[in-house]
N, CA and C atoms as an extended XYZ file, in Angstrom:
312
Properties=species:S:1:pos:R:3:atomname:S:1:resname:S:1:resid:I:1 pbc="F F F"
N        50.962       67.483      -13.117 N   MET     1
C        51.151       66.115      -12.742 CA  MET     1
C        50.858       65.419      -13.597 C   MET     1
N        51.622       64.402      -14.160 N   SER     2
C        51.679       63.558      -15.755 CA  SER     2
C        51.289       61.931      -14.716 C   SER     2
N        49.862       61.454      -15.233 N   SER     3
C        49.588       60.373      -14.782 CA  SER     3
C        50.163       58.946      -15.497 C   SER     3
N        51.245       59.054      -15.618 N   SER     4
C        51.872       57.514      -16.708 CA  SER     4
C        52.138       56.778      -15.901 C   SER     4
N        51.674       55.299      -16.501 N   SER     5
C        51.721       54.447      -15.600 CA  SER     5
C        53.123       53.864      -16.120 C   SER     5
N        53.639       52.606      -15.699 N   SER     6
C        54.385       51.757      -16.164 CA  SER     6
C        54.811       51.640      -17.611 C   SER     6
N        53.407       51.127      -18.288 N   ASN     7
C        53.109       50.889      -19.384 CA  ASN     7
C        53.391       52.227      -20.625 C   ASN     7
N        53.647       52.850      -19.956 N   ASP     8
C        54.277       54.505      -20.945 CA  ASP     8
C        55.777       54.656      -20.840 C   ASP     8
N        56.035       53.588      -19.910 N   ASN     9
C        57.626       54.338      -20.041 CA  ASN     9
C        58.566       53.471      -20.550 C   ASN     9
N        59.199       54.110      -21.621 N   PRO    10
C        60.065       53.271      -22.663 CA  PRO    10
C        61.237       52.481      -21.436 C   PRO    10
N        61.773       52.818      -20.428 N   THR    11
C        63.273       52.255      -20.127 CA  THR    11
C        62.147       51.378      -19.027 C   THR    11
N        61.131       51.031      -18.958 N   ASP    12
C        60.597       50.200      -17.672 CA  ASP    12
C        61.104       48.775      -18.284 C   ASP    12
N        61.592       47.989      -17.700 N   PRO    13
C        62.259       46.655      -18.164 CA  PRO    13
C        61.226       45.600      -18.459 C   PRO    13
N        60.597       45.423      -17.801 N   VAL    14
C        59.495       44.805      -18.202 CA  VAL    14
C        58.227       44.976      -19.440 C   VAL    14
N        58.034       46.419      -19.343 N   GLU    15
C        57.423       46.712      -20.820 CA  GLU    15
C        58.578       46.381      -22.073 C   GLU    15
N        59.530       46.496      -21.935 N   ALA    16
C        60.638       46.293      -22.732 CA  ALA    16
C        60.515       44.770      -22.960 C   ALA    16
N        61.118       44.047      -22.168 N   PHE    17
C        60.881       42.566      -22.251 CA  PHE    17
C        59.318       42.193      -23.075 C   PHE    17
N        58.265       42.839      -22.928 N   LYS    18
C        57.044       42.396      -23.582 CA  LYS    18
C        57.007       42.624      -24.785 C   LYS    18
N        57.699       43.783      -25.223 N   LYS    19
C        57.585       44.226      -26.475 CA  LYS    19
C        58.682       43.392      -27.349 C   LYS    19
N        60.049       43.200      -26.596 N   ALA    20
C        60.494       42.098      -27.243 CA  ALA    20
C        60.168       40.800      -27.460 C   ALA    20
N        59.577       40.130      -26.414 N   MET    21
C        58.625       38.986      -27.004 CA  MET    21
C        57.658       38.862      -28.213 C   MET    21
N        56.879       40.038      -28.167 N   GLU    22
C        55.931       40.219      -29.059 CA  GLU    22
C        56.841       40.452      -30.332 C   GLU    22
N        57.446       40.891      -30.498 N   LYS    23
C        58.695       41.435      -31.922 CA  LYS    23
C        58.990       40.027      -32.206 C   LYS    23
N        59.825       39.022      -31.148 N   GLY    24
C        60.135       37.809      -31.410 CA  GLY    24
C        59.461       36.818      -32.308 C   GLY    24
N        57.821       36.587      -31.435 N   GLY    25
C        56.575       36.043      -31.967 CA  GLY    25
C        56.610       36.884      -33.318 C   GLY    25
N        56.437       37.908      -33.625 N   GLU    26
C        56.080       38.090      -34.943 CA  GLU    26
C        56.774       37.481      -35.689 C   GLU    26
N        58.019       38.060      -35.487 N   ALA    27
C        59.331       37.755      -36.558 CA  ALA    27
C        59.147       35.939      -36.721 C   ALA    27
N        58.884       35.204      -35.805 N   GLN    28
C        59.341       33.545      -35.861 CA  GLN    28
C        57.809       33.372      -36.722 C   GLN    28
N        56.801       33.958      -36.863 N   LYS    29
C        55.483       33.712      -37.394 CA  LYS    29
C        55.696       33.779      -39.129 C   LYS    29
N        56.461       34.855      -38.752 N   ASP    30
C        56.845       35.699      -40.646 CA  ASP    30
C        57.659       34.589      -41.011 C   ASP    30
N        58.766       34.243      -40.344 N   PHE    31
C        59.549       33.449      -40.843 CA  PHE    31
C        59.175       31.990      -41.371 C   PHE    31
N        57.960       31.472      -40.452 N   ALA    32
C        57.355       30.218      -40.694 CA  ALA    32
C        56.670       30.212      -42.003 C   ALA    32
N        55.957       31.596      -42.099 N   ARG    33
C        54.912       31.860      -43.278 CA  ARG    33
C        56.180       31.692      -44.545 C   ARG    33
N        56.952       32.605      -44.351 N   GLN    34
C        58.204       32.612      -45.531 CA  GLN    34
C        58.868       31.025      -45.721 C   GLN    34
N        59.231       30.440      -44.956 N   PHE    35
C        59.420       29.088      -45.139 CA  PHE    35
C        58.839       27.915      -45.923 C   PHE    35
N        57.184       28.466      -45.343 N   SER    36
C        56.286       27.489      -45.539 CA  SER    36
C        56.004       27.492      -47.084 C   SER    36
N        55.917       28.977      -47.529 N   ALA    37
C        56.201       29.130      -48.840 CA  ALA    37
C        57.153       28.769      -49.754 C   ALA    37
N        58.368       28.639      -49.334 N   MET    38
C        59.668       28.426      -50.091 CA  MET    38
C        59.289       27.053      -49.824 C   MET    38
N        59.038       26.081      -48.885 N   GLN    39
C        58.768       24.714      -49.224 CA  GLN    39
C        58.007       24.507      -50.380 C   GLN    39
N        56.702       24.856      -50.153 N   ALA    40
C        55.652       24.733      -51.252 CA  ALA    40
C        56.168       25.113      -52.579 C   ALA    40
N        56.979       25.782      -52.830 N   ASP    41
C        57.107       26.148      -54.061 CA  ASP    41
C        58.528       25.318      -54.824 C   ASP    41
N        59.206       24.833      -53.702 N   ALA    42
C        60.198       23.844      -54.179 CA  ALA    42
C        59.997       22.391      -54.223 C   ALA    42
N        58.351       22.242      -53.274 N   MET    43
C        57.857       20.748      -53.880 CA  MET    43
C        57.258       21.112      -55.256 C   MET    43
N        56.288       22.055      -55.223 N   GLN    44
C        55.773       22.333      -56.822 CA  GLN    44
C        56.892       21.932      -58.047 C   GLN    44
N        58.295       22.377      -57.853 N   ASN    45
C        59.508       22.655      -58.543 CA  ASN    45
C        59.656       20.918      -58.872 C   ASN    45
N        59.849       20.711      -57.623 N   TYR    46
C        60.186       19.139      -58.075 CA  TYR    46
C        59.207       18.656      -58.688 C   TYR    46
N        57.811       18.313      -58.348 N   LEU    47
C        57.041       17.552      -59.029 CA  LEU    47
C        56.911       17.983      -60.496 C   LEU    47
N        56.612       19.211      -60.792 N   ALA    48
C        56.974       19.765      -62.335 CA  ALA    48
C        57.928       18.861      -63.014 C   ALA    48
N        59.223       18.944      -62.459 N   MET    49
C        60.348       18.168      -62.851 CA  MET    49
C        60.364       17.108      -62.883 C   MET    49
N        59.525       16.135      -62.119 N   LEU    50
C        59.103       14.488      -62.339 CA  LEU    50
C        58.166       14.424      -63.000 C   LEU    50
N        57.104       15.318      -63.651 N   ARG    51
C        56.371       15.179      -64.385 CA  ARG    51
C        56.604       15.200      -66.026 C   ARG    51
N        57.624       16.448      -65.968 N   GLY    52
C        58.414       16.692      -67.338 CA  GLY    52
C        59.426       15.366      -67.687 C   GLY    52
N        60.193       14.756      -66.801 N   LEU    53
C        60.679       13.465      -66.831 CA  LEU    53
C        60.084       12.111      -67.333 C   LEU    53
N        58.590       12.297      -66.478 N   SER    54
C        58.035       11.032      -66.869 CA  SER    54
C        57.145       11.182      -67.915 C   SER    54
N        56.957       12.192      -68.906 N   PHE    55
C        56.143       12.730      -69.811 CA  PHE    55
C        56.549       12.207      -70.946 C   PHE    55
N        57.775       12.865      -71.012 N   TYR    56
C        58.513       12.334      -72.749 CA  TYR    56
C        59.635       11.317      -72.528 C   TYR    56
N        59.741       10.355      -71.165 N   ASN    57
C        60.312        9.588      -71.002 CA  ASN    57
C        59.792        8.137      -70.413 C   ASN    57
N        60.653        7.033      -70.809 N   ALA    58
C        60.314        5.795      -70.317 CA  ALA    58
C        61.381        5.361      -69.325 C   ALA    58
N        60.894        4.437      -68.341 N   MET    59
C        62.139        3.572      -67.434 CA  MET    59
C        61.809        2.382      -67.487 C   MET    59
N        62.174        1.671      -67.850 N   PHE    60
C        62.367        0.213      -67.885 CA  PHE    60
C        63.468       -0.699      -67.783 C   PHE    60
N        63.436       -2.084      -67.485 N   LYS    61
C        64.584       -3.078      -67.466 CA  LYS    61
C        64.552       -4.017      -68.453 C   LYS    61
N        65.567       -4.296      -69.096 N   THR    62
C        65.722       -5.091      -70.092 CA  THR    62
C        67.135       -5.924      -70.355 C   THR    62
N        66.865       -6.617      -70.844 N   THR    63
C        68.346       -7.749      -70.640 CA  THR    63
C        69.215       -7.175      -71.835 C   THR    63
N        70.394       -7.475      -71.810 N   VAL    64
C        71.645       -7.069      -72.935 CA  VAL    64
C        71.323       -8.346      -73.524 C   VAL    64
N        71.142       -8.437      -74.487 N   GLN    65
C        71.242       -9.816      -75.823 CA  GLN    65
C        72.849       -9.997      -76.285 C   GLN    65
N        72.671      -10.906      -77.585 N   SER    66
C        73.763      -10.661      -77.737 CA  SER    66
C        74.370       -9.518      -78.839 C   SER    66
N        75.781       -9.502      -78.627 N   GLY    67
C        76.051       -8.238      -79.574 CA  GLY    67
C        76.317       -7.021      -78.742 C   GLY    67
N        75.711       -6.998      -77.499 N   GLY    68
C        75.075       -5.660      -76.653 CA  GLY    68
C        73.765       -5.171      -77.210 C   GLY    68
N        72.697       -5.833      -77.804 N   ARG    69
C        71.831       -5.214      -78.248 CA  ARG    69
C        70.424       -5.240      -76.854 C   ARG    69
N        69.905       -4.314      -76.656 N   ILE    70
C        69.044       -4.232      -75.803 CA  ILE    70
C        67.547       -3.767      -76.823 C   ILE    70
N        66.301       -4.172      -76.171 N   SER    71
C        65.070       -3.549      -77.269 CA  SER    71
C        64.533       -2.877      -75.993 C   SER    71
N        63.559       -1.940      -76.586 N   ILE    72
C        62.392       -1.094      -75.855 CA  ILE    72
C        61.070       -1.704      -76.131 C   ILE    72
N        60.744       -2.196      -75.028 N   PRO    73
C        59.236       -2.817      -75.067 CA  PRO    73
C        58.386       -2.057      -75.699 C   PRO    73
N        57.575       -2.699      -76.094 N   GLU    74
C        56.497       -2.074      -77.377 CA  GLU    74
C        55.645       -1.252      -76.622 C   GLU    74
N        55.216       -1.349      -75.336 N   ALA    75
C        54.521       -0.558      -74.750 CA  ALA    75
C        55.022        1.124      -74.585 C   ALA    75
N        56.361        0.970      -74.108 N   GLU    76
C        57.253        2.255      -74.278 CA  GLU    76
C        57.082        2.869      -75.805 C   GLU    76
N        57.557        2.025      -76.691 N   ARG    77
C        57.665        2.579      -77.857 CA  ARG    77
C        56.662        3.317      -78.235 C   ARG    77
N        55.491        2.535      -77.761 N   GLN    78
C        53.993        3.292      -78.631 CA  GLN    78
C        53.760        4.184      -77.747 C   GLN    78
N        53.750        4.468      -76.260 N   ALA    79
C        53.299        5.693      -75.679 CA  ALA    79
C        54.402        7.032      -76.068 C   ALA    79
N        55.714        6.885      -76.052 N   LEU    80
C        56.472        7.913      -76.911 CA  LEU    80
C        56.805        7.795      -78.139 C   LEU    80
N        55.991        7.192      -78.952 N   ASP    81
C        55.688        7.255      -80.522 CA  ASP    81
C        57.260        6.997      -80.910 C   ASP    81
N        57.723        5.709      -80.815 N   ILE    82
C        59.027        5.654      -81.069 CA  ILE    82
C        58.954        4.506      -82.365 C   ILE    82
N        59.385        5.048      -83.288 N   GLU    83
C        59.500        3.794      -84.608 CA  GLU    83
C        60.779        3.521      -85.045 C   GLU    83
N        61.137        2.510      -85.985 N   ASP    84
C        62.011        1.653      -86.399 CA  ASP    84
C        62.682        3.351      -86.905 C   ASP    84
N        64.235        3.571      -86.826 N   GLY    85
C        64.936        4.577      -87.399 CA  GLY    85
C        64.747        5.618      -86.460 C   GLY    85
N        64.036        5.975      -85.531 N   ASP    86
C        64.388        6.954      -84.386 CA  ASP    86
C        65.474        6.955      -83.676 C   ASP    86
N        65.999        8.205      -83.227 N   LEU    87
C        67.314        8.100      -82.737 CA  LEU    87
C        67.079        8.731      -81.050 C   LEU    87
N        67.195        7.715      -80.156 N   VAL    88
C        66.817        7.695      -78.754 CA  VAL    88
C        67.919        7.985      -78.162 C   VAL    88
N        68.016        8.408      -76.874 N   GLN    89
C        69.179        8.536      -75.911 CA  GLN    89
C        68.962        7.610      -75.002 C   GLN    89
N        69.826        6.672      -74.810 N   VAL    90
C        69.665        5.959      -73.381 CA  VAL    90
C        70.524        6.021      -72.524 C   VAL    90
N        70.398        5.563      -70.937 N   ILE    91
C        71.450        6.005      -69.769 CA  ILE    91
C        71.306        4.355      -69.435 C   ILE    91
N        72.473        3.824      -69.281 N   VAL    92
C        72.675        2.599      -68.902 CA  VAL    92
C        73.036        2.601      -67.239 C   VAL    92
N        72.298        1.617      -66.473 N   ILE    93
C        72.528        1.522      -64.999 CA  ILE    93
C        72.300        0.102      -64.808 C   ILE    93
N        73.628       -0.621      -64.757 N   PRO    94
C        73.550       -2.253      -64.412 CA  PRO    94
C        72.813       -2.610      -63.063 C   PRO    94
N        72.294       -3.146      -63.022 N   ILE    95
C        71.507       -3.751      -61.923 CA  ILE    95
C        71.456       -4.800      -61.474 C   ILE    95
N        71.929       -6.337      -62.465 N   GLU    96
C        72.093       -7.212      -61.697 CA  GLU    96
C        72.950       -8.091      -62.861 C   GLU    96
N        74.072       -8.386      -62.728 N   ARG    97
C        75.363       -9.338      -63.435 CA  ARG    97
C        74.815      -10.623      -63.562 C   ARG    97
N        74.458      -11.166      -64.831 N   ARG    98
C        74.260      -12.840      -64.861 CA  ARG    98
C        75.213      -13.256      -65.828 C   ARG    98
N        76.291      -13.473      -65.696 N   ARG    99
C        77.475      -13.707      -66.182 CA  ARG    99
C        77.845      -15.273      -66.220 C   ARG    99
N        77.875      -16.001      -67.448 N   LYS   100
C        78.202      -17.653      -67.225 CA  LYS   100
C        79.496      -17.864      -66.815 C   LYS   100
N        79.630      -18.670      -65.890 N   LYS   101
C        80.523      -19.219      -65.472 CA  LYS   101
C        81.517      -20.096      -66.349 C   LYS   101
N        83.044      -19.426      -66.366 N   SER   102
C        83.407      -20.041      -67.237 CA  SER   102
C        83.927      -21.545      -66.749 C   SER   102
N        84.292      -22.506      -67.548 N   ASP   103
C        84.943      -23.634      -66.953 CA  ASP   103
C        86.193      -23.774      -67.056 C   ASP   103
N        87.159      -23.774      -65.688 N   GLY   104
C        88.602      -23.561      -65.899 CA  GLY   104
C        89.443      -23.633      -64.465 C   GLY   104
């Protein structure tokens, strides 16, 4: 005679449910670990991109002067080692329009 308990019976619904719950719990833990690692990698990549952008770039506000001229502030020129005659790329984003009202 075999002295098997309900724990050894693969068709026992209670045991099947317990095993399914254990597997589900482990799957959730594994998913959480993987997702956390993905989030950490994404954040590291984002921060690295920001560092790269800010290391070789400057962001400042300036006023458009007559003839459409703009000036790069001295601190930014020094930080980026920009000298007269250097070619730079400019991205223009209008912030505030200060247009003189015409009489009429």
